[in-house]
C-alpha positions in Angstrom: 3.8 -2.4 -22.5 6.8 -1.2 -24.1 9.5 -3.7 -23.8 11.8 -1.1 -22.2 9.7 -0.1 -19.3 10.5 -2.4 -16.2 8.0 -3.4 -13.4 8.9 -3.7 -10.1 7.7 -5.1 -7.6 7.0 -4.1 -4.0 8.2 -6.1 -1.0 5.3 -6.8 1.7 7.5 -7.5 4.6 6.5 -3.9 5.8 3.1 -4.4 4.8 3.0 -7.0 6.9 4.7 -5.3 9.6 1.9 -1.9 9.5 -1.2 -4.3 9.5 0.4 -6.5 12.3 1.8 -3.6 14.4 -1.5 -2.0 13.8 -3.8 -5.4 14.7 -5.4 -4.7 10.9 -6.4 -8.1 9.8 -6.5 -9.0 6.0 -9.7 -9.5 5.6 -10.5 -6.0 6.4 -7.9 -4.2 4.5 -9.3 -6.0 1.8 -13.5 -5.1 2.4 -12.0 -1.9 2.3 -10.9 -2.1 -0.6 -13.2 -3.7 -2.1 -11.5 -6.8 -3.2 -11.3 -10.2 -2.0 -9.5 -11.6 0.4 -7.8 -13.7 -2.6 -7.3 -10.5 -4.5 -5.5 -9.0 -1.8 -3.7 -11.5 -1.4 -2.2 -12.0 -4.7 -0.9 -8.6 -4.1 1.0 -9.4 -1.0 3.0 -12.8 -2.9 3.7 -10.8 -6.1 3.3 -7.2 -4.8 1.7 -5.5 -6.7 -0.3 -2.7 -5.0 -0.4 0.5 -6.3 0.5 3.8 -4.5 -4.0 3.9 -4.3 -3.6 0.5 -2.6 -0.3 2.2 -0.3 -2.3 5.1 0.5 -5.5 3.3 1.7 -3.8 1.3 3.6 -1.6 3.1 5.3 -4.9 5.3 6.7 -6.7 1.9 7.6 -3.1 1.1 9.8 -3.0 4.4 10.9 0.3 5.9 9.2 0.9 7.8 6.6 2.0 7.5 3.3 5.6 10.3 2.9 8.8 10.1 0.5 11.1 12.3 2.9 14.0 13.6 1.8 17.6 13.3 3.2 17.0 16.3 5.0 13.9 15.0 6.3 11.5 16.7 4.2 8.4 14.9 3.8 5.8 14.5 1.0 2.6 13.2 2.3 0.2 11.2 0.6 -3.7 10.9 2.1 -6.6 10.2 0.5 -7.6 13.5 -0.9 -4.3 12.7 -3.1 -6.3 9.6 -4.9 -8.2 10.0 -7.7 -11.6 8.7 -8.0 
């Protein structure tokens, strides 16, 4: 990785809130993502969610992942945007 590239970590508090509001367990999320619960917990601890993780978790909880412009114009991402 180039020395000048900074990796930003995501705060996991909103993801935790989304899971709580949707009554979705971390165990279910881990199973759905095809990873261990320990690996998922590491993602929460270190904030290392990928865009793919976020799209899939949002869909599991009944949410959309979107970029919303100041004028409220959204660009929504869903599982069709994932590379397989």
